[in-house]
C-alpha positions as CSV (number, residue, x, y, z in Angstrom):
1,M,102.3,70.9,144.3
2,Y,105.6,71.6,142.7
3,V,107.5,71.0,145.9
4,A,105.7,67.8,146.4
5,F,106.4,66.6,142.9
6,F,110.1,67.6,143.1
7,L,110.7,65.8,146.4
8,A,108.9,62.6,145.2
9,T,110.8,62.7,141.8
10,V,114.2,63.2,143.4
11,V,113.7,60.6,146.2
12,F,112.1,57.8,144.1
13,G,112.9,58.6,140.5
14,R,116.6,58.8,140.2
15,P,116.5,61.8,137.9
16,D,118.2,61.6,134.6
17,R,118.7,64.5,132.0
18,N,115.1,64.5,130.8
19,T,113.7,64.5,134.4
20,I,116.0,67.5,135.4
21,G,114.6,69.4,132.4
22,L,111.1,68.6,133.5
23,L,111.8,69.9,137.0
24,A,113.6,73.0,135.6
25,G,110.8,73.8,133.2
26,G,108.2,73.2,135.9
27,A,110.0,75.6,138.2
28,F,109.9,78.3,135.4
29,A,106.1,77.5,134.8
30,V,105.4,78.1,138.4
31,A,107.4,81.3,138.5
32,L,105.5,82.5,135.4
33,G,102.2,81.7,137.0
34,V,103.1,83.5,140.3
35,A,104.0,86.6,138.1
36,D,100.7,86.4,136.3
37,D,98.6,85.8,139.4
38,K,100.3,88.9,141.0
39,W,100.6,91.3,138.1
40,E,98.2,90.0,135.5
41,L,100.6,89.7,132.6
42,R,99.4,90.6,129.2
43,P,98.5,87.5,127.0
44,R,101.4,88.0,124.7
45,K,103.9,88.1,127.6
46,K,102.3,85.1,129.2
47,L,102.5,83.1,125.9
48,M,106.2,84.0,125.5
49,G,106.8,82.8,128.9
50,Q,105.0,79.4,128.2
51,I,107.3,79.1,125.1
52,V,110.4,79.6,127.3
53,A,109.1,76.8,129.6
54,A,108.7,74.6,126.6
55,V,112.2,75.5,125.3
56,I,113.8,74.7,128.7
57,V,112.5,71.2,128.7
58,M,113.5,70.7,125.1
59,L,117.1,71.9,125.8
60,F,117.3,68.8,128.1
61,G,116.5,66.5,125.2
62,V,112.7,66.2,125.7
63,K,111.2,66.3,122.1
64,I,108.5,64.4,120.2
65,E,110.7,63.0,117.5
66,F,108.8,60.0,116.2
67,V,105.1,59.1,115.7
68,T,103.8,55.6,114.9
69,N,102.9,54.9,111.3
70,P,99.5,53.0,111.4
71,L,100.7,51.0,108.3
72,G,103.8,49.9,110.2
73,G,107.1,51.3,111.4
74,M,107.7,54.9,112.7
75,I,107.7,58.3,111.1
76,Y,110.7,60.5,112.0
77,L,109.7,64.1,112.4
78,G,113.1,65.7,111.9
79,A,113.0,69.5,112.1
80,L,109.3,69.4,112.8
81,S,109.9,67.8,116.3
82,I,110.8,71.2,117.7
83,P,107.5,73.1,116.7
84,I,105.4,70.1,117.5
85,T,106.8,69.7,121.0
86,L,106.5,73.5,121.5
87,V,102.8,73.5,120.6
88,W,102.2,70.3,122.6
89,V,103.6,71.8,125.8
90,V,102.1,75.3,125.5
91,A,98.7,73.8,124.5
92,F,98.5,71.6,127.6
93,M,99.6,74.5,129.9
94,N,96.6,76.5,128.6
95,V,94.2,73.6,128.5
96,V,94.5,73.0,132.3
97,N,94.5,76.7,132.9
98,F,91.3,77.1,131.0
99,I,89.4,74.4,133.0
100,D,90.4,75.8,136.3
101,G,87.0,77.5,136.9
102,L,85.6,75.5,139.7
103,D,86.9,74.4,143.1
104,G,88.9,71.1,142.6
105,L,88.2,70.7,138.9
106,A,91.7,71.2,137.4
107,A,93.4,69.2,140.2
108,G,91.0,66.3,140.1
109,V,91.0,66.0,136.3
110,S,94.9,66.3,136.3
111,A,95.1,63.6,139.0
112,I,92.9,61.2,137.0
113,G,95.0,61.9,133.9
114,S,98.3,61.3,135.7
115,I,97.0,58.0,137.2
116,A,96.0,56.8,133.7
117,M,99.4,57.8,132.3
118,A,101.0,55.8,135.1
119,L,99.0,52.8,134.2
120,A,99.9,53.1,130.6
121,A,103.4,53.4,131.4
122,L,103.3,50.4,133.7
123,E,101.8,48.4,130.8
124,G,104.8,49.5,128.6
125,G,107.3,48.7,131.3
126,Q,108.5,52.3,131.7
127,S,109.1,52.5,135.5
128,R,110.6,56.0,135.4
129,L,107.4,57.3,133.7
130,V,105.3,55.5,136.3
131,V,107.2,57.3,139.1
132,L,106.8,60.7,137.4
133,S,103.1,60.2,136.7
134,M,102.3,59.0,140.2
135,A,104.4,61.8,141.7
136,L,102.2,64.3,139.8
137,A,99.0,62.5,140.8
138,G,100.0,62.5,144.4
139,S,100.9,66.2,144.4
140,A,97.5,67.1,142.8
141,L,95.5,64.8,145.1
142,G,97.3,66.3,148.2
143,F,96.3,69.7,147.0
144,L,92.9,68.6,146.1
145,R,92.2,67.8,149.8
146,H,92.2,71.5,150.5
147,N,90.9,72.7,147.1
148,F,87.7,70.7,146.7
149,H,84.5,72.8,147.4
150,P,84.4,74.8,149.5
151,A,88.1,75.5,148.7
152,R,90.5,76.7,151.4
153,I,93.4,77.3,148.9
154,F,93.5,78.0,145.2
155,M,96.2,77.0,142.7
156,G,95.9,80.0,140.5
157,D,97.8,80.2,137.1
158,A,100.9,79.0,138.9
159,G,99.4,75.6,139.7
160,A,97.4,75.2,136.6
161,M,100.3,75.9,134.3
162,F,102.5,73.6,136.3
163,L,100.0,70.8,136.0
164,G,99.6,71.3,132.3
165,F,103.3,71.7,131.6
166,T,104.2,68.5,133.6
167,I,101.5,66.3,132.0
168,A,102.8,67.4,128.6
169,G,106.4,67.0,129.5
170,I,105.9,63.4,131.0
171,S,104.1,62.4,127.8
172,A,106.8,63.8,125.6
173,I,109.4,62.0,127.7
174,G,107.4,58.8,127.1
175,A,107.5,59.4,123.4
176,L,111.2,59.1,123.4
177,K,111.0,55.6,124.7
178,T,107.8,54.0,123.5
179,P,105.5,54.0,120.4
180,A,104.7,57.7,120.3
181,T,101.1,57.7,119.0
182,L,99.9,55.6,121.9
183,V,101.9,57.6,124.5
184,L,100.6,60.9,123.3
185,A,97.1,59.6,122.8
186,V,96.7,58.7,126.5
187,P,96.8,62.3,127.9
188,V,94.8,63.7,125.0
189,I,92.0,61.2,125.6
190,V,92.1,61.6,129.4
191,M,92.1,65.3,129.2
192,G,89.5,65.2,126.4
193,V,87.0,67.4,128.3
194,P,89.4,70.3,129.0
195,V,91.0,69.9,125.4
196,L,87.7,70.1,123.6
197,D,86.5,72.8,126.0
198,T,89.5,74.9,125.1
199,A,89.0,74.2,121.4
200,F,85.3,75.2,121.7
201,A,86.3,78.4,123.5
202,I,88.7,79.4,120.8
203,F,86.0,78.7,118.2
204,R,83.4,80.8,120.0
205,R,85.7,83.8,120.5
206,V,86.9,83.7,116.9
207,R,83.3,83.6,115.7
208,R,82.4,86.5,118.0
209,G,85.4,88.5,116.8
210,V,86.9,88.9,120.3
211,P,90.4,88.1,121.4
212,V,91.1,84.5,122.0
213,S,92.6,85.4,125.5
214,S,89.3,87.0,126.5
215,S,87.1,85.2,129.1
216,D,83.5,84.1,128.9
217,R,81.1,82.0,131.0
218,D,80.3,79.4,128.3
219,H,82.8,76.8,129.4
220,V,81.4,73.3,130.0
221,H,81.5,73.8,133.8
222,H,79.6,77.0,133.5
223,R,77.0,75.2,131.3
224,L,76.6,72.5,134.0
225,L,76.0,75.1,136.7
226,A,73.4,76.9,134.4
227,M,71.6,73.5,134.2
228,G,71.0,73.7,137.9
229,M,73.9,71.7,139.2
230,T,75.8,72.7,142.4
231,Q,79.6,73.1,142.2
232,R,80.1,69.7,143.7
233,Q,77.7,68.0,141.3
234,A,79.4,69.7,138.3
235,V,82.9,68.9,139.3
236,L,81.9,65.2,140.2
237,T,80.2,64.9,136.8
238,L,83.4,66.0,135.0
239,Y,85.4,63.7,137.2
240,T,83.2,60.8,136.1
241,V,83.5,61.7,132.4
242,S,87.3,62.0,132.8
243,A,87.5,58.6,134.6
244,L,85.6,57.0,131.7
245,L,88.0,58.5,129.2
246,A,90.9,57.3,131.4
247,A,89.6,53.8,131.2
248,T,89.4,54.2,127.3
249,A,93.0,55.6,127.3
250,C,94.3,52.7,129.2
251,G,92.6,50.4,126.8
252,V,94.2,52.3,123.9
253,A,97.7,51.8,125.5
254,A,97.2,48.1,125.5
255,V,96.3,47.7,121.8
256,N,98.0,48.2,118.4
257,P,98.4,51.7,117.0
258,L,95.6,51.4,114.4
259,L,93.0,50.5,117.0
260,G,94.5,53.2,119.2
261,I,94.0,55.9,116.7
262,G,90.4,54.6,116.0
263,G,89.6,54.7,119.8
264,T,91.0,58.2,120.0
265,V,88.9,59.5,117.0
266,T,85.8,57.7,118.4
267,A,86.1,59.2,121.9
268,F,86.6,62.7,120.5
269,C,83.7,62.4,118.0
270,A,81.4,61.5,121.0
271,L,82.7,64.4,123.0
272,I,82.1,66.8,120.1
273,I,78.6,65.6,119.6
274,V,77.8,66.0,123.3
275,G,79.5,69.4,123.2
276,G,77.3,70.5,120.3
277,K,74.1,69.2,121.9
278,S,74.9,71.0,125.2
279,G,75.2,74.4,123.4
280,I,78.9,74.9,124.3
281,L,79.5,76.1,120.7
282,K,76.7,78.6,120.7
283,S,77.0,82.4,121.4
284,D,74.8,83.5,124.2
285,I,75.4,87.3,123.5
286,R,71.9,88.1,122.5
287,R,70.3,86.1,125.4
288,R,72.5,87.8,127.9
289,D,71.8,91.3,126.4
290,R,68.0,90.6,126.7
291,D,68.6,89.5,130.4
């Protein structure tokens, strides 16, 4: 996926300083993931590596420096731009990594998100972002051909962290050139399922008193399998939800910031309600102990 993204970006994108930083940080994210897949890095070392990847792209000028003021104008973040960009990049690296639990799930959702980002960039007249987003979508779809159930190859942490890093990096580059709230809202809305799944997982583990980095089988895709769905049915269901969110995100990109924020809040409130009803927030320790 990285090689495909690199070649498409170099051939069609006329890389500038920001794009070179994205490629350099992406290469580091892949190397970090390979190391984790091979040696199972401790969570702290893995987190430090993710921070380094974020720092690399920031050294090439990619930072979230402004957000749109719903009342008008822009809010300059100043010194806060560094920690906000850092959290943004690291969060997306982990969000995609968390949802990589079924064949084709992470690649398909990332492809849907990338296409939505490309459409939003096209609406804003940002041709460079269109190329970057479509290059990422193409690399994910090319991989998905071999990764959909039954998978013949797997992306591991190397692929998942690369996808998350690049989605975050492209949106951060877009925040340098367009109204930031709308640019940043698009990937958050489209990736709403893995974003909230990650938030729910952290909530569950904190409530249980176990490390956040520990694993469980209460993710949304596990819940769908427990309901009797096959792997393909669960993945296609999550594709459908992501596609609907992508349509919402593209609508958000075409409206004013105030309506965009309202659309984002509405979408996430709906996902939270569905998540609560499905039992994703509940601890199943007692039930599993009885079993």
